[in-house]
N, C-alpha and C positions, 0 to 999 in steps of 0.2 A: 630720619635713620638716626638711629644712635650707632656713633662711629665708637669704636673700642679705643682707639687712638685719641680721642679728640674729647676737651672738657665739653660740659653739658652748658651754655652759654645762658646766665640769667638775669635778669632789666634789676636796676636800681630799685629794692626795693628794703622795706623797712625792718622786715622779718624772716628769717630764712626758713621756717619748716611751722605749720599748722599741723598738731594730730587731732585727730576729731574722734573720739567714741571710749573704752570704759575705764574707768578708776577705779579700781575695786582691790580689794586682800584679798591678797594667795596666802592661805591658810595652809602651809607646809607642817610635812611630817619634819621630827629631830634628826632620826636616823632613818638608812636605807629602810623599806619594809616592802616584801614581796606577797605577805602574806596577811595584810590590814593588823598587823598586833600593835602597830607603834600607838601611846596613847597620848604623845607628847606633839602640839605643835607650836609652831612660831607665825606668827602675827606681821605679814613683811606687805609691802608695798606692790601694787598689783595692776596689771591692765597696759595690753599690749602698745597701743597712742602712750598712756602715761609714760611706760618703759622709756619709749624711744625720747622723750621730752626730757626727763631727767639726764638720759644718758648723753647726749647730743649738746647738753648744757655742759656738764664736763668737758667736753671734746671738744669747746669752742665755737660755735653756735649759738642763734636766738631763737627759743620755739616757745610758741603759743598752745598751752593745751584748754580745749574746747571739752568736757564732759557731765557726767550728772554724779551727785550722790545724795543718799540719803541725809535728814535731819538727825542725825545718832552720833554715837560717839567715834564709830569704823569710820562716818565720812568725817570729823573732824579731824582725827588721826591723819588720813591721806590730804586732807587740804595741810595741813599744820607742814607734812613730809615735803609737801612740792614750797611751803613756805621757807623754810630751814635750806633747799635746792635753792634759793633765788629767784622762783617761778613764780609768775605774776598767776593768780589766781581770780583774776576779775572774771574768766571764762569760764568758770568753773559753777555750773546749776544746783541749787537745790529740789529735789523731791519728793512727795508722800509717799516715799519706799523706801525700804532699808537698802542700805549700798550695799551692792552686789559683792560675792564671794565666790573664788573658786580654793577647793578642797585641791591638795597636791601631797603627793607623795614622791619624796627624795628622790631620784634616779639618775642612773647615769645613760638611760638609754631615753627613749620617748617617753616625758611624763603624763600620766593617762588620769584627767582631771574631772574631779564633780562640781557639776556649779549649782551656784546658786543667784540667781537671780533677780534685782528689782530696780533699784534707782536707773542702773547704767543706759538701760534703752528709752530712757525717756529728755533725751535733746533734744533742742529745738533752736529751729534754725531762727537766728535774732540779727537786726541789724548791728549789732555790735561784731558777731564771726562773721557776717557776711563782709561788712571792711577788713576785719581779722583776715579775713583769706586774701581779700582781692589783693591786702598789702604784704603778699607771703609770697616765697618763691616755690614753694614747696607746700603738699598739703599730703596727709597723708592717713590711711583708716584700714581695717581690718574686716572679717566677716559682721564681729558683733553687731555693730550698729544697722548692719542691713538685714538683721538677722529678726530682728522685733519693730514693728512702728510703735512709737511715733519718730524715731531717729530713722527705721530705715527714709523716710522723707526727709527727712534732714539732708540724709546721706544724698540721695538724687541731686537736691537741691544746691547742695557744694560743689560737686564732679559740676552740674551744669554751670554754676559761676565761675571754678576754676578753667572750665575750657574757652570761658568766653573772657577771658581777662590774662590768660597766659602764663598758669600756676602749672608745676610740674606734679600730675596726679601718683603717688604711687599706691597699689593697693598688697595687702594682705589675703590672699583667699584662703583663710585658715579656716575652711570649712569643717565643722563637727556637726552631727545630726542632731546633741543632747542640746546646743544654744537651737535651735528650729521650733517653732510652732509645730507640733505634732499633725501632722495631715499637709502640710506646706510643703512644695517642691523646692527646698535649698537650693539644691545643687541648678537646679535650670537657671535658678535668679542669680547665681552664683556666676555662672556662665554667662547672663548678660551685662554681666557690668564689666566684663574684659576687655570687649572693644572698648570702653568709654575711657578707658585709664591709659598709662603711660605704661607703669613697670607694674612687674608683679613677682613676687616672691615665693612661692609655693614652696615647701616640705617635699619629701617625696612621698609621703604619708598624707599629704594633703591632697596630692595629687590622686592620688589612688585611690581615697575619697571620691574625688570629684569625678573620676575618668575609668578608676575599676587596674584592677592589674595590669601593667607595663613595662615593657625596657622607658629608661627617663629621658631616652633619645623622642620615643613618641609622646611621652609627656609633653614635652619640648613643642612637637607640631601641635600638639591639642591646644597648647595655650595660642598658639601665632594664629592658628587656620579662626580664634577668635576674635582676632586684634591688637591682643597686645605688641607693644613696641617691642619692651625689653620684658625676658622671660628669665630668672635667675631661679636654676632649680635644686635645691639644698641636697646633701646625699648622706649627712650626717659625718662621720668618720671618714667617707668615702671623696668628703670635697663638693663639688658641684661641677652644675655645668649649666652654661648663660649663652644665650641667641640673641643676637636681635632681626633674627629673620633669612639673614645672609650671609653670617658668620656665626659657628658654635667656637666658646673654647671652651677649655677645663681648668678649675684649680683644684689643686689640692687642699687636704684640712690644715690650717698652721697649730694645729691645739695639741700639745703635749702632755696636758694632764687636763683630767675630766673629773670631778666634783660633783656639779650637777648643771644639767640639763638646763634647768630653764631658766629662760630669758636669751638664750642663746639668740634664736631669730632677731629679737627686738636689736639686743647685740649688733649684726650685721647691718639689719636696715640703720641703726644708730653712726654706725663709722662709716658708711656709704652716702648715707646721706651729707653728714659732716665733710667730707670729702670732696665728693661733688660741688657742693657750696665753696668748700677752701681755692675749688679750681682744680682739683687732680684728673686729671684725665679719668673715663670711663673705667678704663681696665687696672691703673691705677686705683680708683677709687673701690674698683669692686676688690682688691690685695686686702684694702684697708680694712672696710668691712668683715673680711675671714679674718683678722687680726685682731679687730676688735672684741667679734665672737670668741675668739682664743684665748684672749685674758680672763672674759667673761667666765669663761668654763671652768676653772679654776677655784672657784667660789662657789658658793650653796647662796640662792636665791638669785631673783631676778636682777638687781639692782644692787653692783661692789660698786667699790672707790675707783671709776677708773681717771687714769689720767688723761691729759690731753693729747689730742691726737699726734700731737707730732712725736713725742714720749711713746705714743703704739710704734707710729713710725720707726724710730729709731728701734727700740728694744726687737723688732720684727725682722729689722734689715729691708725695710721696704722704701 
C-alpha cells in the first residue's frame, strides 16, 4: 500500500520515466470561442505522454518518450520540438500514416476536442523499447494507445514487462468515446486495465464517462474496487481527493489564475512524478503536482516554460 507520509522507493535505474503514447499536434483557437466562430488556430506540441516528457525534463528528471508520427511536416515539427528540449528521439517511430491531430477550442473550463487520428496508434513493441522500460523507474500511458490496435497490444506487453521488473505503472484513464472504434466497448476495456496498474488519475469528467453520474467519493470506491492502489481524482477548481484504499485526503486547488486548462492534468502528472523520483513523500509530491498544474494554468497551451521543481516548491510555499 502507498502511505501518504512515506516516499516511494525506487531501485537505481538509469532512466526516471518512460512515457508511451500519443505525440500529436494540438491545433488550438487563438481566442476563447463558445460558438465555433474563430477562424484562427495555433499549431502546438501535444499529446499527454509527450507533454509529460517535456515537462519533467524542465522539472529536473530524465524522460524517454516512445511514440509514432507520420512521415510528414507535422511529424518533423514534433520531433524537432523534442530535440530542442534535449529529449532523445531514438524511440520515436515513423508510420505510413498522417501525424495525428487534435483541434481544441481555447477554454477556461474543460476543453472539447475534435480528434483526427493516424500515426499515433501505430506504436510497436521493440527490443529497444523493452530495454528502456526495464531500465526505467516509472512507465506512464493514457487511454489513447489502448484504444486502438496495434498500440493496444504494445501497451499490454509494456504492462507485463513493467510488473515483472519492478517498474511503477501510472495510467491516465482519460476515456473518451470518440477515440475508440465504433461498436467496441472501450469502457469495459479501460476498467480491465485498472487492476494491472499502480496509480490512476481520473478527472471527474473521466470518472463520469466510465461509471455514470455519482459523487466523488463513490468514484474513488469504483477505482479502488477495480484494483487501483492509489486513486487521484481531480475536481477542477474544487481541488482533488486522493485515496490509497485505507485513507482519503483532500487537496485544495492552488490555481489563482486560469488562462487555459489544456494540459493541466499533464502538468499535475509531471510535477507529481518529478517529486516522487526526487524522494519527496507521497503527500508532498501530490501537493507539488497541484502546484505545477496551477503554474501551467496561467498560460495558453499544454506546454509552458516551467521552472525547475525546487523553484515551484518555493513559489507556492511547499
